[in-house]
N, C-alpha and C positions, 0 to 999 in steps of 0.2 A: 861907138859902143852901143850895143843893144841893151836896152833896159825895158823889161816887160812891164806893160801897164795892165795889171791884173784886174783893176776895178774893184767892185764890191765883192765880198765873199759870196759864194753860192750857198754855203751852209756851215754851221759850226757843229761839231760832233762831240758828244760826251759819252764816256763809259759809265754805265749805271749798273746797279746790282739787279734790279727788277724793272723791266720795261713797263709792264702793266701798271705797277704801283707808281712809277715816275710819271707816266702819261696821265693817270688819274689825278695826281697832285698838281701837275702843270695846268690841266684843264680846270680843276677846282680853284686854284689860287691865282692863276694868271689869265684864265680864259683862253688858253692855247688850244690849237687844233684847227682843223681835224688832223689826225695822224693816220698813217698807213704803215702796216708792219710787214717786213719781209723776214720770214723764218728761215733760219739756216741759209744765210746769204750765199748764193752760189758763186764760188771763186775757183779759178783754175790756176794751176802752177804756182801755188803759194810758196814763197821762199823767204828765208831769213839768212842774210850774209851768204847767199849762194847755195844754201842747203835747203832741202825740203822742209816745210813747216806746216803747221795747222793753225788756222784762224777761223774756227767755227763760231759763228755768232748770229744773233738776231739783231735787226735794226728796225727802228721806227722813225719815220720822217714826218715832220709836222710844222705848222706855223706857230711862231712864238715871238712876241715883241716886235712885230714888223719884219721878221726874217724867218729863215728856215733853220730848223735844228734837226740833228740826227741823234737818236739815242741808241747806244750799242750795248748789248748784253752778251758777254763772252760765255761760250758754252764749253769750248775745248781749245786749248792753246798749247803749242809745242814748237820747238824745244823749250827747255827751261828758260832761256834768255827772253823768249817771246812772252812766256808766262810772267816773268819778272817785270817786263815792260808794262804789264797791266796790274801790278801789285799795289799801286798807289791808292790812297783813299778814294772812295767813290761817293758821289759823282765827281768826275774829273774830266777836263778837256782832253780830247784825243787828237783832233785835227781841225784845221780850218780849210775848207775846200773852195777852190776857184774853178770856174768854167773857162777853158781856154779854147779859142777858135782853132779848128784843125790846122789852119794855115800857119799858126804860131807855135804849135806844139814843139817842133824841132828846135826852134830858136829859144824857147823857154827852157827846155831840157839842157841845151848847151849852156845857157846862162847859169843854170843851177849847178851843172857839173863843173864849170869853171870856178865856182865858189865852194867846191867840195861838198855840195848838198846832194843828198840822195834824191833821185827822182824815180817814179815808177810808171 
């Protein structure tokens, strides 16, 4: 049986109300940084449950506490179920990302699919 060994996370992502204010707070209180910002992260073919969707957002990546974090600021979300997925109090965790070697991607996706986990 294949069991992926993902190792340490590449980064932890959080949804925030205001990237600039959050970065300033992290720098001032935790000594985090440096950060770099991607405005309107370019995404193609965004879908939700097989239907076209919108996930327009800004992201900031930076160092914090010995690891990498991503801060995400949603600008436009659609359809309603996508918007509802971001309706929890902020800041809040969005995802934990792992870097998978290209030679293992197919096996990891199959492993997740066998457990009824969605992969992208």
